RODO-2510 file (C-alpha; in nm, 4 decimals, decimal comma):
residues 337
     n   res          X          Y          Z
     1     m     6,5530    12,8429     1,3285
     2     y     6,3767    12,8619     1,6257
     3     v     6,2538    12,5049     1,7374
     4     l     5,9465    12,4744     2,0142
     5     g     6,0303    12,1303     2,2113
     6     i     5,7626    11,9704     2,4047
     7     e     5,7617    11,6761     2,6689
     8     t     5,4621    11,5247     2,8029
     9     s     5,5358    11,1248     2,8492
    10     c     5,5084    11,1282     3,2217
    11     d     5,4310    11,3198     3,4872
    12     e     5,5898    11,6343     3,3828
    13     t     5,4664    11,9163     3,1037
    14     a     5,7649    12,1070     2,9930
    15     v     5,8490    12,3153     2,7083
    16     a     6,1235    12,4760     2,5668
    17     i     6,2684    12,7259     2,2706
    18     f     6,6079    12,6301     2,1077
    19     h     6,7768    12,8184     1,8174
    20     s     6,9752    12,6226     1,6178
    21     s     7,2826    12,8726     1,5987
    22     k     7,1803    13,0757     1,9371
    23     g     7,1483    12,7729     2,1655
    24     l     6,9100    12,7079     2,4709
    25     v     6,6886    12,9860     2,4619
    26     h     6,4252    12,9238     2,7255
    27     h     6,2525    12,6322     2,9109
    28     l     5,9718    12,5507     3,1286
    29     l     5,8484    12,2925     3,3473
    30     y     5,5689    12,1932     3,5792
    31     s     5,5591    11,8709     3,8089
    32     q     5,2953    11,6854     3,8594
    33     i     5,4710    11,5226     4,1571
    34     d     5,2214    11,6788     4,4322
    35     m     4,9104    11,5565     4,2584
    36     h     5,0496    11,1938     4,1905
    37     s     5,2086    11,1417     4,5753
    38     e     4,8495    11,1235     4,7045
    39     y     4,8484    10,7616     4,5344
    40     g     5,1721    10,6767     4,5894
    41     g     5,2675    10,6591     4,2038
    42     v     5,1780    10,7817     3,8607
    43     v     4,7627    10,7543     3,7633
    44     p     4,8156    10,7563     3,3660
    45     e     4,4715    10,9010     3,3746
    46     l     4,5258    11,2081     3,6040
    47     a     4,8630    11,2936     3,4296
    48     s     4,6564    11,3121     3,0722
    49     r     4,4403    11,5365     3,2170
    50     d     4,6566    11,7592     3,3770
    51     h     4,8836    11,7652     3,0554
    52     i     4,5816    11,8851     2,8904
    53     r     4,5402    12,1509     3,1524
    54     k     4,8787    12,2919     3,1618
    55     l     5,0090    12,2604     2,8256
    56     i     4,9099    12,5337     2,6296
    57     p     4,9437    12,8051     2,8859
    58     l     5,3455    12,6654     2,9287
    59     v     5,3421    12,6845     2,5460
    60     k     5,2002    13,0341     2,5588
    61     q     5,4329    13,1464     2,8292
    62     v     5,7563    13,0224     2,7149
    63     v     5,7019    13,1949     2,3681
    64     q     5,6116    13,5390     2,5425
    65     e     5,9150    13,5104     2,7825
    66     s     6,1386    13,4267     2,4719
    67     g     6,0295    13,7858     2,3303
    68     l     5,9093    13,5898     2,0334
    69     v     5,5653    13,5394     1,8563
    70     n     5,4586    13,1676     1,7196
    71     a     5,5353    13,3452     1,3624
    72     d     5,8982    13,2945     1,4845
    73     l     5,9033    12,9619     1,5802
    74     g     6,0747    12,7289     1,2359
    75     g     5,9702    12,4098     1,3942
    76     i     5,8021    12,1745     1,6776
    77     a     5,9442    11,8980     1,8228
    78     y     5,7889    11,6618     2,0697
    79     t     5,7856    11,3403     2,2296
    80     a     5,6394    11,0637     2,0790
    81     g     5,7337    10,7820     2,2595
    82     p     5,8238    10,6167     2,5183
    83     g     5,6025    10,6939     2,7315
    84     l     5,2215    10,6858     2,8697
    85     m     4,9694    10,6466     2,6069
    86     g     4,7248    10,9247     2,7076
    87     a     5,0419    11,1525     2,8129
    88     l     5,2035    11,1080     2,4732
    89     l     4,9087    11,1901     2,2859
    90     v     4,8783    11,5301     2,4561
    91     g     5,2061    11,6494     2,2969
    92     a     5,2061    11,4858     1,9979
    93     a     4,8120    11,6404     1,9131
    94     t     4,9303    11,9731     2,0471
    95     a     5,2388    11,9957     1,8637
    96     r     5,0769    11,8489     1,5179
    97     s     4,8019    12,0903     1,5216
    98     m     5,0114    12,3798     1,6017
    99     a     5,2427    12,2761     1,3179
   100     w     4,9684    12,2540     1,1010
   101     a     4,8671    12,5817     1,2102
   102     l     5,1681    12,7520     1,1603
   103     q     5,2584    12,5862     0,8515
   104     i     5,6121    12,4584     0,9891
   105     p     5,7710    12,1006     1,0136
   106     a     5,6948    11,8580     1,3052
   107     v     5,9272    11,6121     1,4204
   108     a     5,8467    11,3236     1,6987
   109     v     6,1279    11,2880     1,9409
   110     h     6,2364    10,9771     2,1190
   111     h     6,2501    11,0443     2,4752
   112     m     6,5394    10,8577     2,5704
   113     e     6,7742    11,0384     2,2563
   114     g     6,6565    11,3430     2,4356
   115     h     6,8280    11,2304     2,7244
   116     l     7,1229    11,1136     2,5459
   117     l     7,1778    11,4084     2,3843
   118     v     7,0835    11,6826     2,6320
   119     p     7,4436    11,7005     2,7705
   120     m     7,5490    11,8813     2,4247
   121     l     7,3647    12,1789     2,6303
   122     e     7,6754    12,2141     2,8283
   123     d     7,9616    12,4559     2,7962
   124     n     8,2025    12,1515     2,7381
   125     p     7,9796    11,8930     2,5733
   126     p     8,1177    11,5368     2,4289
   127     q     8,2434    11,4869     2,1233
   128     f     8,1698    11,1747     1,8865
   129     p     8,2045    10,8877     1,9823
   130     f     8,1017    10,8060     2,3324
   131     l     7,9892    10,5542     2,5474
   132     a     7,6309    10,6551     2,6727
   133     l     7,4757    10,5064     3,0116
   134     l     7,0742    10,6052     3,0499
   135     i     6,9803    10,5516     3,3767
   136     s     6,5823    10,6425     3,4318
   137     g     6,2909    10,5211     3,5923
   138     g     6,1989    10,2955     3,3041
   139     h     6,5471    10,2386     3,1469
   140     t     6,8757    10,1350     3,1923
   141     l     7,0707    10,1015     2,8861
   142     l     7,4453    10,1250     2,7952
   143     v     7,4651    10,2514     2,4226
   144     h     7,7676    10,2881     2,1705
   145     v     7,6990    10,6177     2,0278
   146     s     7,8915    10,7156     1,7060
   147     a     7,6779    11,0027     1,5716
   148     i     7,3009    11,1162     1,6421
   149     g     7,1091    10,8670     1,5006
   150     q     7,3902    10,5901     1,4960
   151     y     7,3565    10,3696     1,7989
   152     e     7,4705    10,0515     1,8840
   153     l     7,2699     9,8782     2,2408
   154     l     7,5459     9,7016     2,4410
   155     g     7,3654     9,6220     2,7601
   156     e     7,0130     9,6767     2,9172
   157     s     6,8259     9,5519     3,2173
   158     l     6,6330     9,2483     3,1931
   159     d     6,4030     9,3090     3,4745
   160     d     6,3670     9,6215     3,6711
   161     a     6,5204     9,9690     3,5556
   162     v     6,7584    10,1463     3,8112
   163     g     6,4851    10,3988     3,8857
   164     e     6,2264    10,1227     3,8803
   165     a     6,4823     9,9530     4,1710
   166     f     6,4980    10,2612     4,3517
   167     d     6,1294    10,3641     4,3489
   168     k     6,0215     9,9722     4,4604
   169     t     6,2602     9,9573     4,7573
   170     a     6,1668    10,3092     4,8974
   171     k     5,8014    10,1950     4,9099
   172     l     5,9719     9,8856     5,0967
   173     l     6,1332    10,1420     5,3333
   174     g     5,7865    10,3138     5,4170
   175     l     5,8729    10,6338     5,1951
   176     g     5,6905    10,8384     4,9820
   177     y     5,6549    10,9424     4,6113
   178     p     5,8773    10,9810     4,4318
   179     g     6,0705    10,6953     4,6008
   180     g     6,4367    10,7595     4,4511
   181     p     6,5143    11,1004     4,5714
   182     k     6,3767    11,0095     4,9094
   183     l     6,5773    10,6691     4,9357
   184     a     6,8914    10,8737     4,8513
   185     a     6,8114    11,1446     5,1292
   186     l     6,8054    10,8292     5,3829
   187     a     7,1133    10,7020     5,2568
   188     e     7,2972    10,9747     5,3529
   189     r     7,1910    10,9205     5,7174
   190     g     7,3175    10,5426     5,6692
   191     t     7,6299    10,3542     5,6576
   192     e     7,7147    10,0717     5,4109
   193     k     7,6893     9,8383     5,6724
   194     i     7,5056     9,5295     5,4815
   195     r     7,6610     9,3577     5,1700
   196     f     7,4063     9,3595     4,9038
   197     p     7,4904     9,1695     4,5788
   198     r     7,6240     9,3192     4,2858
   199     p     7,3801     9,1709     4,0014
   200     m     7,5370     9,0194     3,6912
   201     t     7,8716     9,1388     3,7652
   202     d     8,0170     8,7871     3,8119
   203     r     7,9501     8,6807     3,4555
   204     p     8,0283     8,8153     3,1238
   205     g     7,8323     9,0522     2,9522
   206     l     7,7169     9,4109     2,9788
   207     d     7,3302     9,3614     3,0394
   208     f     7,1821     9,4325     3,3895
   209     s     6,9573     9,3115     3,6562
   210     f     6,8157     9,4816     3,9398
   211     s     6,5153     9,2843     4,0974
   212     g     6,7098     9,0423     4,2870
   213     l     6,8563     9,3755     4,4723
   214     k     6,4873     9,4682     4,5259
   215     t     6,4040     9,0859     4,6931
   216     f     6,7424     9,1484     4,8849
   217     a     6,6364     9,4620     5,0216
   218     m     6,2702     9,3181     5,0747
   219     n     6,4015     9,0092     5,3111
   220     t     6,6445     9,2320     5,4839
   221     i     6,3715     9,4335     5,5910
   222     n     6,1295     9,1963     5,6774
   223     a     6,3576     8,9893     5,8570
   224     a     6,2866     9,1641     6,2102
   225     p     6,1558     9,5076     6,2940
   226     k     6,3919     9,8013     6,2041
   227     t     6,4660    10,1574     6,3586
   228     e     6,4869    10,4475     6,1483
   229     q     6,8749    10,3972     6,1501
   230     d     6,8539    10,0318     6,0261
   231     k     6,6700    10,1966     5,7624
   232     a     6,8988    10,4305     5,6542
   233     d     7,1881    10,1862     5,6531
   234     i     6,9482     9,9833     5,4222
   235     a     6,9337    10,2402     5,1961
   236     a     7,2998    10,3245     5,1836
   237     s     7,3878     9,9575     5,1258
   238     f     7,1330     9,9462     4,8607
   239     q     7,2456    10,2620     4,6684
   240     a     7,6438    10,1658     4,7380
   241     a     7,5196     9,8486     4,5293
   242     i     7,3891    10,0354     4,2884
   243     a     7,6702    10,2328     4,2333
   244     d     7,9215     9,9510     4,2238
   245     t     7,7445     9,7750     3,9859
   246     l     7,6648    10,0569     3,6974
   247     s     8,0441    10,1689     3,7634
   248     i     8,1395     9,7971     3,6930
   249     k     7,9633     9,7516     3,3836
   250     c     8,0975    10,0721     3,2578
   251     r     8,4150    10,0158     3,3116
   252     r     8,3868     9,6716     3,1376
   253     a     8,2198     9,8820     2,8390
   254     l     8,4547    10,1550     2,7641
   255     k     8,7609     9,8469     2,7613
   256     q     8,5126     9,6471     2,5526
   257     t     8,4863     9,9074     2,3269
   258     g     8,8098    10,1274     2,3572
   259     l     8,6071    10,4688     2,4075
   260     n     8,7711    10,7028     2,6367
   261     r     8,4101    10,9375     2,6607
   262     l     8,1484    10,8184     2,8854
   263     v     7,8143    11,0253     2,8852
   264     v     7,5434    10,9719     3,1951
   265     a     7,1842    11,0692     3,1679
   266     g     6,8560    10,9980     3,2509
   267     g     6,6752    11,1199     3,6292
   268     v     6,8873    10,8598     3,7896
   269     s     7,1973    11,0640     3,7044
   270     a     7,0922    11,2993     3,9641
   271     n     7,2014    11,0682     4,2249
   272     t     7,4937    11,2234     4,3878
   273     h     7,6286    10,9157     4,5101
   274     i     7,5909    10,7466     4,1751
   275     r     7,7798    11,0606     3,9885
   276     t     8,0910    11,0215     4,2440
   277     a     8,1157    10,6156     4,1803
   278     l     8,1256    10,6713     3,7956
   279     t     8,3314    10,9940     3,8061
   280     t     8,5900    10,7735     4,0450
   281     m     8,5733    10,4654     3,7561
   282     a     8,6092    10,6769     3,4648
   283     a     8,9139    10,8904     3,6328
   284     g     9,0738    10,5346     3,7138
   285     e     9,0244    10,4137     3,3146
   286     n     9,1809    10,8027     3,1731
   287     t     8,7882    10,8488     3,0845
   288     e     8,6250    11,1834     3,0383
   289     i     8,2909    11,1970     3,1805
   290     y     8,0198    11,3697     3,1100
   291     f     7,6533    11,4528     3,3238
   292     p     7,3731    11,7027     3,2222
   293     r     7,2839    11,9759     3,4953
   294     a     7,0638    11,8593     3,7718
   295     q     6,7546    12,0109     3,6369
   296     f     6,8203    11,8247     3,2801
   297     c     6,8460    11,4869     3,4264
   298     t     6,4633    11,4644     3,4811
   299     d     6,2298    11,4947     3,1939
   300     n     6,2661    11,8265     3,0491
   301     g     6,1618    12,0231     2,7323
   302     a     6,5023    12,1123     2,6654
   303     m     6,6383    11,8106     2,5541
   304     i     6,3394    11,7390     2,3198
   305     a     6,3906    12,0896     2,1525
   306     y     6,7604    11,9802     2,1199
   307     a     6,7191    11,6708     1,9860
   308     g     6,4301    11,7591     1,7422
   309     c     6,6230    12,0817     1,6200
   310     q     6,8988    11,8531     1,4945
   311     r     6,6382    11,5776     1,3089
   312     l     6,4547    11,9262     1,1522
   313     m     6,7788    12,0236     1,0228
   314     a     6,8605    11,7067     0,8696
   315     g     6,5341    11,7203     0,6833
   316     q     6,3464    11,4803     0,8772
   317     h     5,9605    11,5534     0,9514
   318     e     5,6638    11,4197     1,0196
   319     g     5,3567    11,3141     0,8046
   320     l     4,9897    11,3778     0,8355
   321     s     4,8981    11,1314     1,0940
   322     i     4,9791    11,1686     1,4657
   323     t     5,1413    10,8669     1,6019
   324     v     5,2834    10,7880     1,9193
   325     r     5,4804    10,4791     2,0501
   326     p     5,4167    10,3963     2,4249
   327     r     5,6974    10,1442     2,3560
   328     w     5,9746    10,2192     2,0818
   329     p     6,3367    10,0781     2,0858
   330     m     6,5841    10,3320     2,0614
   331     m     6,8030    10,1070     1,8199
   332     e     6,5269    10,1510     1,5689
   333     l     6,6135    10,5212     1,5061
   334     s     6,8217    10,6530     1,2417
   335     l     6,8730    10,9922     1,0785
   336     a     6,7628    10,9011     0,7582
   337     c     6,5284    11,1799     0,6081
***
């Protein structure tokens, strides 16, 4: 079965086609970064309007370049949340309209479940069960994954997500949008001279808190005028604190659950320093670690097509109403038909 996946949760318009036995067929992505950089962040109304302009041409292109026609599609998957309301509605309305016209089922996909499952597209996919660390601009989650749709939340951020902390600190350093990659690039030129706190690592539990790191960075930056090298050192020290905190919490979660497989996904999983730190930690714990390829760390259509295909094959599909959920706890998911 060929499944068309549509992702429009924020500032990237992405589509893909996945086949239930052949695997990923084709995927395309259009990024709105250049448009939003003028404003220093995502403008929801502009994001929605750009999705309207770009989505249908991308769908046509991905179908044509796959050597298919619309009649070959067996189902359509779309991101229904979490995300920006207007952006989600563009993808949902388009997907549901196409499905109705083609008389094929449509299925709503949780954005973070897509990230969680996207390592399944790699040549060496993880086997269930595993521990998942999901780190993105809006989420920081530690999840015990028993199977598709069987998720137990172990820990989450009580305030800023990892990506949000990166972006806010980048803004304090005077870097442009998107802040996370720019801060990581700046950190490459710095040294870890400043001892940032490793929040919530000195107490039991698996929850996170990153707002204090942002405040510590702000106070450090405001204490005195800073040279470019000073800023690079702050960036490197901040990034090291994030990587250490994630490593400590993952090690704790692995010991608590007895699992020996760790999946790391979401936009921040593209950060090479964090990847290195987590890989080193996993090796010390005799744990297999899995990352998606770099292009699938950020939002993409392939993860939605894959997750949607699994749910469609399990018999899940949507009714006639079009519903999106800007806030949608992943622990509410199941694979019940």
